[in-house]
C-alpha positions in Angstrom: 12.5 22.8 12.3 8.8 22.8 12.0 6.6 20.0 10.7 4.6 20.6 7.5 0.9 21.4 8.0 -1.3 18.3 7.8 -3.1 19.8 4.8 0.1 20.3 3.0 1.0 16.6 3.4 -2.5 15.6 2.1 -2.0 17.9 -0.9 1.3 16.3 -1.9 1.8 14.5 -5.2 2.4 11.3 -3.3 -0.8 11.5 -1.4 -2.7 12.2 -4.7 -1.1 9.2 -6.3 -2.1 7.0 -3.4 -5.7 8.3 -3.4 -6.0 7.6 -7.1 -4.6 4.2 -6.6 -7.0 3.4 -3.8 -9.9 4.5 -6.0 -8.6 2.2 -8.7 -8.8 -0.8 -6.3 -12.6 -0.2 -6.3 -13.1 -1.3 -2.7 -11.8 -4.9 -3.3 -11.8 -7.1 -0.3 -8.7 -8.8 1.0 -10.3 -12.2 0.1 -10.5 -11.1 -3.5 -6.9 -9.9 -3.5 -5.7 -13.2 -2.2 -7.9 -15.1 -4.6 -6.5 -13.2 -7.6 -2.9 -13.7 -6.4 -2.1 -17.0 -4.6 1.5 -15.9 -4.1 0.4 -12.6 -2.4 2.0 -13.4 0.9 5.4 -14.1 -0.7 5.1 -11.1 -3.0 4.1 -8.7 -0.2 6.6 -9.8 2.5 9.7 -7.8 3.0 12.6 -8.9 5.2 15.5 -6.6 6.4 17.8 -8.4 8.7 15.7 -9.9 11.5 12.7 -7.7 10.8 10.0 -9.3 8.6 7.0 -7.2 7.5 4.0 -9.0 5.9 1.9 -6.4 4.0 -0.3 -9.0 2.4 -3.1 -8.4 4.9 -3.3 -4.8 4.0 -5.4 -3.2 1.3 -2.2 -2.8 -0.8 -0.9 -4.3 -4.0 2.6 -4.7 -5.4 1.8 -1.5 -7.4 1.0 0.3 -4.1 4.5 -0.4 -2.9 6.0 1.2 -6.0 4.2 4.5 -5.4 
């Protein structure tokens, strides 16, 4: 089994959706994302068993996680 070409991955529909979403964020800072959503840490933290992943400190929004 071979891996897809990197260009093919970048041309995927998912990649295009993420790129459009990123442009929609307009270069917002993490500080502004936290200021707009005081519950950001709670909303952006996922736990599976003993593994806890805090995505709040990434340039992502709850909408990003739905893509």
